[in-house]
N, C-alpha and C positions, 0 to 999 in steps of 0.2 A: 576349712573348705568354704568357698564362696557359695552363697545361695544363688538361686536363679536370677533374681532381680539384679544382684550385684554383678553377676557375670554379663548380663545384658548391658548394663551401664559401662562396664569395663570394655567390652568389645566396641561399643559405640564411641567411647572416648578414644580408643586406639585408632578408630577410623577417622575421627574428626581431627585428632591431634597427631596424625602420622607425620613422618618427615616431610611429606609433600603438603601437609595442611597444618603448619605450625601456627602458634598464636600470632606472631608478627605477620605471617602471610594472610591470616584471616582478617586482621585489622587493615592490611593493605588493600584487600579486596573491598572491604567496607568503605574505606576512603575513596576508592575508585567509583564505587556505586554512588556515593553521595555527590562526588564531583560530576559524574555523568548526569544525574538528575538536575543538578543546578545549571548545567550547561544546556540541557534540552528543554527544561521547563521554565519559562519566564516567571511563573508564579512562585517558584522556590526562592525565598528571601534569605535563608541562612542554612548552614549545615545542621544546626540544632533542630530547626523546623523539619528538615528532610528526615533526620534520624527519628524524630518522635511522631511525625504526622503523615508519613507516606506509606500506605499499606503495601505498595509494590516492593519497597525495600524490605519491609518486615517479612513478606511472603518469600522473598529470595533468601534471606538469612535463615529462616526456618526450613526452607527447602534444602539448603546445604546440609543442615543437620539430619534431616530425613533421608537425604540421598546417601550420606555417610552410613547411616544405620542400614539402609537397603543394601549397600555394598558389603556391609559386615554380615549380611544374611539375617538381620533382625527385622524381618519383613513386617511383623505386626506392629512393632514400635515405630517403624518408619511410616506406616499408614496412619498410625495414631497421631504422630506429629503433623503429618500432612493434613489430617482432618481438623486438628486444632488450628493450624494456620488458615484453613478454609473458613472456620468459624470466626476467626478474629479479623480476617482481611477480605473475605468474599472471593479469594483467588484460590483455585484448586489446581495444584501442580502435583502430579503423581510422583512419588519419591524415586521411581525408576527413570524419570526424564532427565536428560542431560542439558544443563544450562551453562552457557559460557560466561565470559566476564563482561562487565559494563552493560548488562542487559537492563533495560528500563521498561518497567510495566507501569504505564501511566493510568491513574485512577484505579483500574484493575478489577472493578466489580464485575463478576460474571466470567472472568477469564478461566478457561479450562485447558489444561495441557496434559496430553495423554502419556502413557507409560513409555512408549518407545520414541517419543518426540525428542529431537535434538535441536537445540537453539544455539547458534554461533555467537561469537563476540559482537558487541555493539549493536545488538538488535533492539528494536522498539516495538512494544506490544500495547495496544490500547484496550479499553474496556470492552467486554462482551466478546472477545475473540475466543474461538475454539480451534485448537490444534488436535483434531480428532482422527478417527480411523473409520474405514468402511469394511474392514475384514474382521472376522471373528476367530481367525486361526491363532491359537495360543503359541506364543513364542516368535511369531512373525513380526516383521517391521510394519506396523499398522499405522503409525503416525508420521507426520511430515518431518523433514529436516530443513531447518532454516540456516543458510550460510551467513557469513559475516555481513552485518549492516542491513539486514532486512527490516522493513517497516510494515507492520500489519495494522491496518486501520480498524476503527471501532466497529464491532459487530461482524467482522469478517470470519468466515468459516473455511479452514484449510483442512481438507479431509482426504487422507490417504497417505501411503508410505513413500511419497515421492520427494523430490528436491526442489526447494525454492532457492534460486541462485543468489549469489552475493549482491548486495545493494539493490535487490528487487523491492518493489512496493506493491502491497496489496491494498486496494481501495476499500473504503468503508462499506460494510454489508456485502462484500463480494463473497461468492461461493466458489472456491478453487478446488478442482478435482483432478488437475493435471499439472505437470511441472511448469514452473515459470523460469525463463532464462535469466541469467545474471543481468542486472540493471534494467530488467523489463518491468512493466507495470500492468497489473491485472485488475480489471473492474467488471462489475456486473454479475448476473446470475443466469446461466453459468458464466464464469469469468472468461474474459477475452483479453488477450495481450494487445495493448494499444500503443505502447511506446517501444520502438525498435531498440534493441540492446546496443546496436552499433552507435547510434547517435549519442546515447548516454556515455558510452565508452570514450568517444572522442572528447566530449566535454570533460570527463574525468582526467584523461591524459593531459589535456591542456592545463587544467587546474593543478595537477601534480607537477608539471613542468614549471609553471609559474612559481609554485612554492619552493621547488628545488633551486630556482635561480635567485632566491632571496640572499641577501648579503651574508648573514651569519646564521648559525644554527638556531639561535633564539628567534630570529626573524623568520626563518623557514618554518619553525614549529608554530609560531603565531599565524603565519599565512595559511598553514595547513588547517589549523583549527578554524580560522575564519572561513576557509573554503568548505569545511565540513558543516559549519553552521548555516552557510548560505545554501548548501545542497539539501539540508534536512527538511523534509516535507511532512508536517504533521498529518496524521490520519491517511497517509499514503496518497496524498493529492499532489499532482504535478501540473505545471502551467499548461501543458499541451495534452492533458488527459481527458479530452472530450469524448463522450460516448459516441460510438459509430452510428447508432440509431439517431441520436440528436444531430450529428453532422448530416446525415441523409435527409432528415426533415428540413433542416435549414437550407440545404441545397435545393430541395424542391420548392421551398418558399421563394428563394432567390430566383429560381428559374421562372416561376409563375409571375413574379414581379417584372422580370425582364420581358416576358411575353406580353404582359399588359402594356408595358411601355412601347413595345414595337407596334402593337395594334393601334395605340393612340397616334403614333407617327404615321401609320398607313392611312388612318381616317383623316388626319390633317392634310396629307398629300392629296387624297381624293377630293377634299373640299377645295383645295387650291386649284385643282383641275376642273372644278365645277360640278362634281358628282357628290350627291348627298345620299348616304345610306338610307335615311328616312324616306327620301324621295323615291329611291329604287324600290323600297318595299311597298310604297303606296301605288306606284305606277305599274310595276310588273314584278310580281313576286318571283317569277321564274328567273329573273336576273340574279337572284341570290345563289343560284347554282354557281359553283366555283368557276367552271369553264366559261359560262356566259358572262359572269362578272369580270373575269380576266379579259374577255373580248371587249366588253364595254369600256374597261379602263384603257385598253390599248387604243380603242377608237378615240377616246377623249384626248389621249396623249398625241396621236397623230393629228387630230384637229388643232390642238394647241400649237404643234410645230408648224402646221400649214399656215396658221394665222400670223406666226412670226415671220 
């Protein structure tokens, strides 16, 4: 009869090495993870460097073991593996969280992923990110769901059991408490959606069509990868992701500059007509009243026309 510890290890081994999680499949996913990191991180110089020196990869590998134990209802062992991964990498992923394929956790220090969080394929998460919850209801969906291709910038907080659409971007230090549409970009605290999803969708469709029109399957695959690299935005930054407050301030500055230019043009016109603002102030301060000033200007214009 097996003792308790042997039974635990047997159940976890059955969960990890099930028909859906064979050893070749595990190595396939590991190769995918390494290739993903080398593609998205220009600092990665070799597969060996990624395998030995990237804590995001280590955290994901240990999370798969912890998640298998969690599914086998060995909850304490799953939490223990999760805590060991946190101790070694600085990345805390609850064993109940669901993580897809080719997920890249860059740097990773301070990343916290809650129990009911779901992360889709090809997502990118930077350091200091929290996928947390605002509800204390046991068994409820408390943490966010990230669909395929989401990028979450450094220090961002995504709080709640809502959906972040496919290919969306969360800017650095954003605090997101409501859903983000597919291909949208959220920045600020509280987060605001500043990039329309439709514009990004049009660009994606055009890029996909260009890749599909490539001559061969290899050329099409290379074009698709090149398109993905060009669309990848580190830390959730996009070229047109200006803060609306910043845009408003710059608009006011431009408006003030335009008004100053117009005032200079009016002063030049008055001086050409023989009227000096300094002279008006010294001769009769009442002329500074707008209506009387307008009348004075009109008189000067009529006099100039009569002289001609």
